[in-house]
PDBQT receptor file of N, H, CA, C and O in Angstrom, charges set to zero:
ATOM      1  N   MET A   1     100.886  60.572 110.298  1.00  0.00    +0.000 N 
ATOM      2  CA  MET A   1      99.710  61.544 110.187  1.00  0.00    +0.000 C 
ATOM      3  C   MET A   1      99.336  61.759 108.896  1.00  0.00    +0.000 C 
ATOM      4  O   MET A   1      98.141  62.010 108.738  1.00  0.00    +0.000 OA
ATOM      5  N   LEU A   2     100.154  61.723 107.756  1.00  0.00    +0.000 N 
ATOM      6  H   LEU A   2     101.125  61.519 107.884  1.00  0.00    +0.000 HD
ATOM      7  CA  LEU A   2      99.864  61.942 106.387  1.00  0.00    +0.000 C 
ATOM      8  C   LEU A   2      99.662  60.630 105.517  1.00  0.00    +0.000 C 
ATOM      9  O   LEU A   2      99.172  60.626 104.388  1.00  0.00    +0.000 OA
ATOM     10  N   GLU A   3     100.130  59.468 106.242  1.00  0.00    +0.000 N 
ATOM     11  H   GLU A   3     100.528  59.471 107.160  1.00  0.00    +0.000 HD
ATOM     12  CA  GLU A   3      99.857  58.201 105.666  1.00  0.00    +0.000 C 
ATOM     13  C   GLU A   3      98.557  58.030 104.945  1.00  0.00    +0.000 C 
ATOM     14  O   GLU A   3      98.499  57.630 103.782  1.00  0.00    +0.000 OA
ATOM     15  N   GLY A   4      97.526  58.341 105.664  1.00  0.00    +0.000 N 
ATOM     16  H   GLY A   4      97.573  58.666 106.608  1.00  0.00    +0.000 HD
ATOM     17  CA  GLY A   4      96.105  58.091 105.367  1.00  0.00    +0.000 C 
ATOM     18  C   GLY A   4      95.503  58.963 104.491  1.00  0.00    +0.000 C 
ATOM     19  O   GLY A   4      94.317  58.843 104.186  1.00  0.00    +0.000 OA
ATOM     20  N   SER A   5      96.274  59.902 104.023  1.00  0.00    +0.000 N 
ATOM     21  H   SER A   5      97.238  59.999 104.271  1.00  0.00    +0.000 HD
ATOM     22  CA  SER A   5      95.805  60.911 102.948  1.00  0.00    +0.000 C 
ATOM     23  C   SER A   5      95.409  60.399 101.691  1.00  0.00    +0.000 C 
ATOM     24  O   SER A   5      95.982  59.370 101.332  1.00  0.00    +0.000 OA
ATOM     25  N   THR A   6      94.612  60.856 100.993  1.00  0.00    +0.000 N 
ATOM     26  H   THR A   6      94.146  61.691 101.285  1.00  0.00    +0.000 HD
ATOM     27  CA  THR A   6      94.242  60.478  99.550  1.00  0.00    +0.000 C 
ATOM     28  C   THR A   6      94.924  61.456  98.645  1.00  0.00    +0.000 C 
ATOM     29  O   THR A   6      94.735  61.278  97.442  1.00  0.00    +0.000 OA
ATOM     30  N   HIS A   7      95.696  62.477  99.015  1.00  0.00    +0.000 N 
ATOM     31  H   HIS A   7      95.849  62.622  99.993  1.00  0.00    +0.000 HD
ATOM     32  CA  HIS A   7      96.277  63.507  98.310  1.00  0.00    +0.000 C 
ATOM     33  C   HIS A   7      97.616  63.329  98.256  1.00  0.00    +0.000 C 
ATOM     34  O   HIS A   7      98.047  62.473  99.028  1.00  0.00    +0.000 OA
ATOM     35  N   ASP A   8      98.500  63.957  97.485  1.00  0.00    +0.000 N 
ATOM     36  H   ASP A   8      98.150  64.653  96.858  1.00  0.00    +0.000 HD
ATOM     37  CA  ASP A   8      99.974  63.867  97.280  1.00  0.00    +0.000 C 
ATOM     38  C   ASP A   8     100.700  64.458  98.214  1.00  0.00    +0.000 C 
ATOM     39  O   ASP A   8     101.010  65.633  98.024  1.00  0.00    +0.000 OA
ATOM     40  N   THR A   9     101.117  63.807  99.383  1.00  0.00    +0.000 N 
ATOM     41  H   THR A   9     100.865  62.852  99.538  1.00  0.00    +0.000 HD
ATOM     42  CA  THR A   9     101.671  64.436 100.482  1.00  0.00    +0.000 C 
ATOM     43  C   THR A   9     103.095  65.130 100.179  1.00  0.00    +0.000 C 
ATOM     44  O   THR A   9     103.552  66.093 100.796  1.00  0.00    +0.000 OA
ATOM     45  N   GLU A  10     103.605  64.562  99.284  1.00  0.00    +0.000 N 
ATOM     46  H   GLU A  10     103.234  63.780  98.783  1.00  0.00    +0.000 HD
ATOM     47  CA  GLU A  10     105.056  65.021  98.748  1.00  0.00    +0.000 C 
ATOM     48  C   GLU A  10     104.783  66.649  98.159  1.00  0.00    +0.000 C 
ATOM     49  O   GLU A  10     105.615  67.533  98.361  1.00  0.00    +0.000 OA
ATOM     50  N   LEU A  11     103.760  66.843  97.560  1.00  0.00    +0.000 N 
ATOM     51  H   LEU A  11     103.084  66.125  97.396  1.00  0.00    +0.000 HD
ATOM     52  CA  LEU A  11     103.192  68.117  97.029  1.00  0.00    +0.000 C 
ATOM     53  C   LEU A  11     103.076  68.900  98.158  1.00  0.00    +0.000 C 
ATOM     54  O   LEU A  11     103.660  69.984  98.173  1.00  0.00    +0.000 OA
ATOM     55  N   GLY A  12     102.430  68.543  99.097  1.00  0.00    +0.000 N 
ATOM     56  H   GLY A  12     101.956  67.663  99.085  1.00  0.00    +0.000 HD
ATOM     57  CA  GLY A  12     102.203  69.268 100.385  1.00  0.00    +0.000 C 
ATOM     58  C   GLY A  12     103.429  69.730 101.075  1.00  0.00    +0.000 C 
ATOM     59  O   GLY A  12     103.578  70.901 101.422  1.00  0.00    +0.000 OA
ATOM     60  N   ARG A  13     104.237  68.872 101.256  1.00  0.00    +0.000 N 
ATOM     61  H   ARG A  13     104.116  67.920 100.974  1.00  0.00    +0.000 HD
ATOM     62  CA  ARG A  13     105.626  69.094 101.904  1.00  0.00    +0.000 C 
ATOM     63  C   ARG A  13     106.330  70.133 100.993  1.00  0.00    +0.000 C 
ATOM     64  O   ARG A  13     106.922  71.079 101.512  1.00  0.00    +0.000 OA
ATOM     65  N   MET A  14     106.282  69.981  99.666  1.00  0.00    +0.000 N 
ATOM     66  H   MET A  14     105.801  69.212  99.245  1.00  0.00    +0.000 HD
ATOM     67  CA  MET A  14     107.095  70.913  99.001  1.00  0.00    +0.000 C 
ATOM     68  C   MET A  14     106.406  72.425  98.954  1.00  0.00    +0.000 C 
ATOM     69  O   MET A  14     107.112  73.430  98.872  1.00  0.00    +0.000 OA
ATOM     70  N   MET A  15     105.258  72.474  99.001  1.00  0.00    +0.000 N 
ATOM     71  H   MET A  15     104.684  71.657  99.067  1.00  0.00    +0.000 HD
ATOM     72  CA  MET A  15     104.478  73.643  98.966  1.00  0.00    +0.000 C 
ATOM     73  C   MET A  15     104.735  74.327 100.289  1.00  0.00    +0.000 C 
ATOM     74  O   MET A  15     104.940  75.541 100.284  1.00  0.00    +0.000 OA
ATOM     75  N   GLY A  16     104.740  73.609 101.487  1.00  0.00    +0.000 N 
ATOM     76  H   GLY A  16     104.573  72.623 101.491  1.00  0.00    +0.000 HD
ATOM     77  CA  GLY A  16     104.955  74.056 102.685  1.00  0.00    +0.000 C 
ATOM     78  C   GLY A  16     106.245  74.703 102.881  1.00  0.00    +0.000 C 
ATOM     79  O   GLY A  16     106.394  75.772 103.473  1.00  0.00    +0.000 OA
ATOM     80  N   ARG A  17     107.249  73.946 102.309  1.00  0.00    +0.000 N 
ATOM     81  H   ARG A  17     107.128  73.078 101.827  1.00  0.00    +0.000 HD
ATOM     82  CA  ARG A  17     108.694  74.433 102.314  1.00  0.00    +0.000 C 
ATOM     83  C   ARG A  17     108.800  75.832 101.567  1.00  0.00    +0.000 C 
ATOM     84  O   ARG A  17     109.275  76.866 102.038  1.00  0.00    +0.000 OA
ATOM     85  N   ASP A  18     108.272  75.652 100.337  1.00  0.00    +0.000 N 
ATOM     86  H   ASP A  18     107.886  74.812  99.955  1.00  0.00    +0.000 HD
ATOM     87  CA  ASP A  18     108.284  77.043  99.612  1.00  0.00    +0.000 C 
ATOM     88  C   ASP A  18     107.436  78.156 100.108  1.00  0.00    +0.000 C 
ATOM     89  O   ASP A  18     107.673  79.319  99.780  1.00  0.00    +0.000 OA
ATOM     90  N   ALA A  19     106.329  77.787 100.988  1.00  0.00    +0.000 N 
ATOM     91  H   ALA A  19     106.136  76.843 101.254  1.00  0.00    +0.000 HD
ATOM     92  CA  ALA A  19     105.573  78.833 101.624  1.00  0.00    +0.000 C 
ATOM     93  C   ALA A  19     106.426  79.442 102.693  1.00  0.00    +0.000 C 
ATOM     94  O   ALA A  19     106.260  80.642 102.910  1.00  0.00    +0.000 OA
ATOM     95  N   ILE A  20     107.136  78.916 103.252  1.00  0.00    +0.000 N 
ATOM     96  H   ILE A  20     107.271  77.940 103.075  1.00  0.00    +0.000 HD
ATOM     97  CA  ILE A  20     108.129  79.473 104.347  1.00  0.00    +0.000 C 
ATOM     98  C   ILE A  20     109.161  80.259 103.346  1.00  0.00    +0.000 C 
ATOM     99  O   ILE A  20     109.471  81.400 103.689  1.00  0.00    +0.000 OA
ATOM    100  N   ARG A  21     109.610  79.835 102.365  1.00  0.00    +0.000 N 
ATOM    101  H   ARG A  21     109.358  78.908 102.086  1.00  0.00    +0.000 HD
ATOM    102  CA  ARG A  21     110.587  80.666 101.607  1.00  0.00    +0.000 C 
ATOM    103  C   ARG A  21     109.800  82.022 101.101  1.00  0.00    +0.000 C 
ATOM    104  O   ARG A  21     110.418  83.087 101.100  1.00  0.00    +0.000 OA
ATOM    105  N   VAL A  22     108.544  81.971 100.706  1.00  0.00    +0.000 N 
ATOM    106  H   VAL A  22     108.042  81.106 100.707  1.00  0.00    +0.000 HD
ATOM    107  CA  VAL A  22     107.698  83.328 100.595  1.00  0.00    +0.000 C 
ATOM    108  C   VAL A  22     107.623  84.095 101.774  1.00  0.00    +0.000 C 
ATOM    109  O   VAL A  22     107.829  85.306 101.696  1.00  0.00    +0.000 OA
ATOM    110  N   SER A  23     107.354  83.558 102.874  1.00  0.00    +0.000 N 
ATOM    111  H   SER A  23     107.186  82.574 102.937  1.00  0.00    +0.000 HD
ATOM    112  CA  SER A  23     107.256  84.464 104.069  1.00  0.00    +0.000 C 
ATOM    113  C   SER A  23     108.561  85.142 104.580  1.00  0.00    +0.000 C 
ATOM    114  O   SER A  23     108.534  86.064 105.395  1.00  0.00    +0.000 OA
ATOM    115  N   ILE A  24     109.653  84.652 104.075  1.00  0.00    +0.000 N 
ATOM    116  H   ILE A  24     109.675  83.902 103.413  1.00  0.00    +0.000 HD
ATOM    117  CA  ILE A  24     110.838  85.138 104.465  1.00  0.00    +0.000 C 
ATOM    118  C   ILE A  24     111.558  85.976 103.412  1.00  0.00    +0.000 C 
ATOM    119  O   ILE A  24     112.658  86.500 103.589  1.00  0.00    +0.000 OA
ATOM    120  N   GLY A  25     110.824  86.050 102.292  1.00  0.00    +0.000 N 
ATOM    121  H   GLY A  25     109.930  85.625 102.149  1.00  0.00    +0.000 HD
ATOM    122  CA  GLY A  25     111.219  86.954 101.145  1.00  0.00    +0.000 C 
ATOM    123  C   GLY A  25     112.187  86.189 100.230  1.00  0.00    +0.000 C 
ATOM    124  O   GLY A  25     112.825  86.908  99.461  1.00  0.00    +0.000 OA
ATOM    125  N   LYS A  26     112.429  84.793 100.164  1.00  0.00    +0.000 N 
ATOM    126  H   LYS A  26     111.911  84.209 100.789  1.00  0.00    +0.000 HD
ATOM    127  CA  LYS A  26     113.310  84.188  99.351  1.00  0.00    +0.000 C 
ATOM    128  C   LYS A  26     112.529  83.689  98.004  1.00  0.00    +0.000 C 
ATOM    129  O   LYS A  26     113.114  83.061  97.122  1.00  0.00    +0.000 OA
ATOM    130  N   MET A  27     111.229  84.013  97.945  1.00  0.00    +0.000 N 
ATOM    131  H   MET A  27     110.753  84.522  98.662  1.00  0.00    +0.000 HD
ATOM    132  CA  MET A  27     110.525  83.477  96.904  1.00  0.00    +0.000 C 
ATOM    133  C   MET A  27     109.298  84.450  96.758  1.00  0.00    +0.000 C 
ATOM    134  O   MET A  27     108.677  84.740  97.781  1.00  0.00    +0.000 OA
ATOM    135  N   THR A  28     108.934  84.943  95.606  1.00  0.00    +0.000 N 
ATOM    136  H   THR A  28     109.439  84.708  94.776  1.00  0.00    +0.000 HD
ATOM    137  CA  THR A  28     107.659  85.786  95.535  1.00  0.00    +0.000 C 
ATOM    138  C   THR A  28     106.347  84.969  95.503  1.00  0.00    +0.000 C 
ATOM    139  O   THR A  28     106.446  83.798  95.137  1.00  0.00    +0.000 OA
ATOM    140  N   GLU A  29     105.189  85.423  95.826  1.00  0.00    +0.000 N 
ATOM    141  H   GLU A  29     105.108  86.374  96.124  1.00  0.00    +0.000 HD
ATOM    142  CA  GLU A  29     103.976  84.797  95.484  1.00  0.00    +0.000 C 
ATOM    143  C   GLU A  29     103.649  84.329  94.328  1.00  0.00    +0.000 C 
ATOM    144  O   GLU A  29     103.042  83.291  94.065  1.00  0.00    +0.000 OA
ATOM    145  N   ALA A  30     104.210  85.391  93.411  1.00  0.00    +0.000 N 
ATOM    146  H   ALA A  30     104.703  86.234  93.624  1.00  0.00    +0.000 HD
ATOM    147  CA  ALA A  30     103.792  84.832  91.890  1.00  0.00    +0.000 C 
ATOM    148  C   ALA A  30     104.817  83.712  91.400  1.00  0.00    +0.000 C 
ATOM    149  O   ALA A  30     104.474  82.947  90.499  1.00  0.00    +0.000 OA
ATOM    150  N   GLU A  31     106.042  83.619  91.977  1.00  0.00    +0.000 N 
ATOM    151  H   GLU A  31     106.321  84.241  92.709  1.00  0.00    +0.000 HD
ATOM    152  CA  GLU A  31     106.950  82.451  91.739  1.00  0.00    +0.000 C 
ATOM    153  C   GLU A  31     106.267  81.177  92.212  1.00  0.00    +0.000 C 
ATOM    154  O   GLU A  31     106.221  80.122  91.579  1.00  0.00    +0.000 OA
ATOM    155  N   PHE A  32     105.714  81.428  93.472  1.00  0.00    +0.000 N 
ATOM    156  H   PHE A  32     105.751  82.285  93.986  1.00  0.00    +0.000 HD
ATOM    157  CA  PHE A  32     105.206  80.162  94.136  1.00  0.00    +0.000 C 
ATOM    158  C   PHE A  32     103.979  79.652  93.468  1.00  0.00    +0.000 C 
ATOM    159  O   PHE A  32     103.842  78.431  93.385  1.00  0.00    +0.000 OA
ATOM    160  N   HIS A  33     103.038  80.474  92.964  1.00  0.00    +0.000 N 
ATOM    161  H   HIS A  33     103.149  81.465  93.031  1.00  0.00    +0.000 HD
ATOM    162  CA  HIS A  33     102.045  80.337  92.145  1.00  0.00    +0.000 C 
ATOM    163  C   HIS A  33     102.364  79.556  90.833  1.00  0.00    +0.000 C 
ATOM    164  O   HIS A  33     101.796  78.523  90.481  1.00  0.00    +0.000 OA
ATOM    165  N   GLU A  34     103.164  80.078  90.294  1.00  0.00    +0.000 N 
ATOM    166  H   GLU A  34     103.625  80.918  90.579  1.00  0.00    +0.000 HD
ATOM    167  CA  GLU A  34     103.667  79.541  89.017  1.00  0.00    +0.000 C 
ATOM    168  C   GLU A  34     104.309  78.189  89.149  1.00  0.00    +0.000 C 
ATOM    169  O   GLU A  34     104.005  77.274  88.384  1.00  0.00    +0.000 OA
ATOM    170  N   LYS A  35     105.130  78.063  90.043  1.00  0.00    +0.000 N 
ATOM    171  H   LYS A  35     105.376  78.807  90.664  1.00  0.00    +0.000 HD
ATOM    172  CA  LYS A  35     105.839  76.714  90.335  1.00  0.00    +0.000 C 
ATOM    173  C   LYS A  35     104.707  75.696  90.594  1.00  0.00    +0.000 C 
ATOM    174  O   LYS A  35     104.901  74.564  90.150  1.00  0.00    +0.000 OA
ATOM    175  N   TYR A  36     103.602  75.928  91.221  1.00  0.00    +0.000 N 
ATOM    176  H   TYR A  36     103.444  76.847  91.581  1.00  0.00    +0.000 HD
ATOM    177  CA  TYR A  36     102.605  75.040  91.887  1.00  0.00    +0.000 C 
ATOM    178  C   TYR A  36     101.394  74.863  90.956  1.00  0.00    +0.000 C 
ATOM    179  O   TYR A  36     100.762  73.807  90.922  1.00  0.00    +0.000 OA
ATOM    180  N   HIS A  37     101.123  75.827  90.279  1.00  0.00    +0.000 N 
ATOM    181  H   HIS A  37     101.636  76.685  90.307  1.00  0.00    +0.000 HD
ATOM    182  CA  HIS A  37      99.764  75.755  89.528  1.00  0.00    +0.000 C 
ATOM    183  C   HIS A  37      99.492  74.513  88.817  1.00  0.00    +0.000 C 
ATOM    184  O   HIS A  37      98.454  73.893  89.052  1.00  0.00    +0.000 OA
ATOM    185  N   GLU A  38     100.369  74.091  87.940  1.00  0.00    +0.000 N 
ATOM    186  H   GLU A  38     101.212  74.594  87.749  1.00  0.00    +0.000 HD
ATOM    187  CA  GLU A  38      99.972  72.763  87.145  1.00  0.00    +0.000 C 
ATOM    188  C   GLU A  38      99.722  71.635  88.259  1.00  0.00    +0.000 C 
ATOM    189  O   GLU A  38      98.701  70.952  88.183  1.00  0.00    +0.000 OA
ATOM    190  N   ALA A  39     100.486  71.469  89.113  1.00  0.00    +0.000 N 
ATOM    191  H   ALA A  39     101.316  72.024  89.174  1.00  0.00    +0.000 HD
ATOM    192  CA  ALA A  39     100.531  70.274  89.924  1.00  0.00    +0.000 C 
ATOM    193  C   ALA A  39      99.131  70.361  90.912  1.00  0.00    +0.000 C 
ATOM    194  O   ALA A  39      98.423  69.383  91.154  1.00  0.00    +0.000 OA
ATOM    195  N   VAL A  40      98.909  71.625  91.382  1.00  0.00    +0.000 N 
ATOM    196  H   VAL A  40      99.484  72.419  91.186  1.00  0.00    +0.000 HD
ATOM    197  CA  VAL A  40      97.405  71.805  91.903  1.00  0.00    +0.000 C 
ATOM    198  C   VAL A  40      96.404  71.374  91.161  1.00  0.00    +0.000 C 
ATOM    199  O   VAL A  40      95.619  70.547  91.625  1.00  0.00    +0.000 OA
ATOM    200  N   VAL A  41      96.258  71.907  89.781  1.00  0.00    +0.000 N 
ATOM    201  H   VAL A  41      96.896  72.579  89.404  1.00  0.00    +0.000 HD
ATOM    202  CA  VAL A  41      95.251  71.419  89.162  1.00  0.00    +0.000 C 
ATOM    203  C   VAL A  41      95.115  70.069  88.940  1.00  0.00    +0.000 C 
ATOM    204  O   VAL A  41      94.018  69.511  88.922  1.00  0.00    +0.000 OA
ATOM    205  N   GLU A  42      96.317  69.432  88.745  1.00  0.00    +0.000 N 
ATOM    206  H   GLU A  42      97.209  69.885  88.760  1.00  0.00    +0.000 HD
ATOM    207  CA  GLU A  42      96.358  67.944  88.479  1.00  0.00    +0.000 C 
ATOM    208  C   GLU A  42      95.862  67.170  89.613  1.00  0.00    +0.000 C 
ATOM    209  O   GLU A  42      95.123  66.190  89.517  1.00  0.00    +0.000 OA
ATOM    210  N   GLU A  43      96.368  67.731  90.813  1.00  0.00    +0.000 N 
ATOM    211  H   GLU A  43      96.968  68.527  90.890  1.00  0.00    +0.000 HD
ATOM    212  CA  GLU A  43      95.940  66.933  92.063  1.00  0.00    +0.000 C 
ATOM    213  C   GLU A  43      94.571  67.161  92.504  1.00  0.00    +0.000 C 
ATOM    214  O   GLU A  43      93.884  66.204  92.863  1.00  0.00    +0.000 OA
ATOM    215  N   PHE A  44      94.044  68.548  92.506  1.00  0.00    +0.000 N 
ATOM    216  H   PHE A  44      94.602  69.325  92.214  1.00  0.00    +0.000 HD
ATOM    217  CA  PHE A  44      92.688  68.841  92.761  1.00  0.00    +0.000 C 
ATOM    218  C   PHE A  44      91.700  69.182  91.617  1.00  0.00    +0.000 C 
ATOM    219  O   PHE A  44      90.551  69.533  91.882  1.00  0.00    +0.000 OA
ATOM    220  N   GLY A  45      92.115  69.085  90.450  1.00  0.00    +0.000 N 
ATOM    221  H   GLY A  45      93.049  68.799  90.235  1.00  0.00    +0.000 HD
ATOM    222  CA  GLY A  45      91.082  69.454  89.344  1.00  0.00    +0.000 C 
ATOM    223  C   GLY A  45      90.808  70.869  89.222  1.00  0.00    +0.000 C 
ATOM    224  O   GLY A  45      90.078  71.285  88.323  1.00  0.00    +0.000 OA
ATOM    225  N   VAL A  46      91.415  71.730  90.179  1.00  0.00    +0.000 N 
ATOM    226  H   VAL A  46      92.008  71.392  90.910  1.00  0.00    +0.000 HD
ATOM    227  CA  VAL A  46      91.006  73.356  89.957  1.00  0.00    +0.000 C 
ATOM    228  C   VAL A  46      92.237  73.736  91.014  1.00  0.00    +0.000 C 
ATOM    229  O   VAL A  46      92.712  73.062  91.928  1.00  0.00    +0.000 OA
ATOM    230  N   ASP A  47      92.570  75.062  90.548  1.00  0.00    +0.000 N 
ATOM    231  H   ASP A  47      92.184  75.610  89.806  1.00  0.00    +0.000 HD
ATOM    232  CA  ASP A  47      93.436  75.873  91.396  1.00  0.00    +0.000 C 
ATOM    233  C   ASP A  47      92.731  77.180  91.844  1.00  0.00    +0.000 C 
ATOM    234  O   ASP A  47      92.761  78.221  91.188  1.00  0.00    +0.000 OA
ATOM    235  N   ASP A  48      92.052  77.006  93.103  1.00  0.00    +0.000 N 
ATOM    236  H   ASP A  48      92.028  76.160  93.636  1.00  0.00    +0.000 HD
ATOM    237  CA  ASP A  48      91.240  78.082  93.669  1.00  0.00    +0.000 C 
ATOM    238  C   ASP A  48      92.179  78.783  94.629  1.00  0.00    +0.000 C 
ATOM    239  O   ASP A  48      91.624  79.630  95.329  1.00  0.00    +0.000 OA
ATOM    240  N   ARG A  49      93.489  78.616  94.817  1.00  0.00    +0.000 N 
ATOM    241  H   ARG A  49      93.940  77.928  94.248  1.00  0.00    +0.000 HD
ATOM    242  CA  ARG A  49      94.208  79.400  95.802  1.00  0.00    +0.000 C 
ATOM    243  C   ARG A  49      94.066  80.814  95.601  1.00  0.00    +0.000 C 
ATOM    244  O   ARG A  49      94.111  81.300  94.471  1.00  0.00    +0.000 OA
ATOM    245  N   PRO A  50      93.889  81.534  96.689  1.00  0.00    +0.000 N 
ATOM    246  CA  PRO A  50      93.881  82.975  96.597  1.00  0.00    +0.000 C 
ATOM    247  C   PRO A  50      95.077  83.860  96.274  1.00  0.00    +0.000 C 
ATOM    248  O   PRO A  50      95.088  85.080  96.438  1.00  0.00    +0.000 OA
ATOM    249  N   THR A  51      96.104  83.114  95.791  1.00  0.00    +0.000 N 
ATOM    250  H   THR A  51      96.095  82.123  95.659  1.00  0.00    +0.000 HD
ATOM    251  CA  THR A  51      97.456  83.729  95.703  1.00  0.00    +0.000 C 
ATOM    252  C   THR A  51      97.614  83.953  94.134  1.00  0.00    +0.000 C 
ATOM    253  O   THR A  51      98.724  84.332  93.760  1.00  0.00    +0.000 OA
ATOM    254  N   GLU A  52      96.652  83.764  93.204  1.00  0.00    +0.000 N 
ATOM    255  H   GLU A  52      95.750  83.456  93.508  1.00  0.00    +0.000 HD
ATOM    256  CA  GLU A  52      97.001  83.935  91.902  1.00  0.00    +0.000 C 
ATOM    257  C   GLU A  52      97.269  85.314  91.639  1.00  0.00    +0.000 C 
ATOM    258  O   GLU A  52      96.505  86.209  92.000  1.00  0.00    +0.000 OA
ATOM    259  N   PRO A  53      98.419  85.523  90.969  1.00  0.00    +0.000 N 
ATOM    260  CA  PRO A  53      98.885  86.905  90.664  1.00  0.00    +0.000 C 
ATOM    261  C   PRO A  53      98.240  87.766  89.637  1.00  0.00    +0.000 C 
ATOM    262  O   PRO A  53      97.830  87.254  88.596  1.00  0.00    +0.000 OA
ATOM    263  N   GLU A  54      98.129  88.974  89.852  1.00  0.00    +0.000 N 
ATOM    264  H   GLU A  54      98.462  89.390  90.698  1.00  0.00    +0.000 HD
ATOM    265  CA  GLU A  54      97.382  89.896  88.980  1.00  0.00    +0.000 C 
ATOM    266  C   GLU A  54      97.944  89.501  87.519  1.00  0.00    +0.000 C 
ATOM    267  O   GLU A  54      99.158  89.388  87.354  1.00  0.00    +0.000 OA
ATOM    268  N   GLY A  55      96.979  89.282  86.401  1.00  0.00    +0.000 N 
ATOM    269  H   GLY A  55      95.992  89.374  86.535  1.00  0.00    +0.000 HD
ATOM    270  CA  GLY A  55      97.146  89.039  85.122  1.00  0.00    +0.000 C 
ATOM    271  C   GLY A  55      97.705  87.714  84.846  1.00  0.00    +0.000 C 
ATOM    272  O   GLY A  55      98.231  87.520  83.750  1.00  0.00    +0.000 OA
ATOM    273  N   PHE A  56      97.650  86.766  85.734  1.00  0.00    +0.000 N 
ATOM    274  H   PHE A  56      97.223  86.924  86.624  1.00  0.00    +0.000 HD
ATOM    275  CA  PHE A  56      98.247  85.347  85.501  1.00  0.00    +0.000 C 
ATOM    276  C   PHE A  56      97.231  84.805  84.362  1.00  0.00    +0.000 C 
ATOM    277  O   PHE A  56      96.015  84.991  84.395  1.00  0.00    +0.000 OA
ATOM    278  N   ASP A  57      97.833  84.199  83.488  1.00  0.00    +0.000 N 
ATOM    279  H   ASP A  57      98.821  84.048  83.461  1.00  0.00    +0.000 HD
ATOM    280  CA  ASP A  57      97.247  83.475  82.335  1.00  0.00    +0.000 C 
ATOM    281  C   ASP A  57      97.629  82.147  82.386  1.00  0.00    +0.000 C 
ATOM    282  O   ASP A  57      98.819  81.839  82.442  1.00  0.00    +0.000 OA
ATOM    283  N   GLU A  58      96.600  81.199  82.369  1.00  0.00    +0.000 N 
ATOM    284  H   GLU A  58      95.633  81.449  82.323  1.00  0.00    +0.000 HD
ATOM    285  CA  GLU A  58      96.984  79.753  82.258  1.00  0.00    +0.000 C 
ATOM    286  C   GLU A  58      97.431  79.541  80.966  1.00  0.00    +0.000 C 
ATOM    287  O   GLU A  58      97.808  78.421  80.619  1.00  0.00    +0.000 OA
TER     288      GLU A  58
């Protein structure tokens, strides 16, 4: 299913795994955002995710 994607499927898998960790309280949204911000910008050219923590500064 992911073989035809033009985007980094490993990044998607890692983000999905950590999104589950956020949902069960093992990681904060701020930690998630910080962990993936640079990779998201590199992959998509922008990070427009609605999870940006208040006061986050690139």
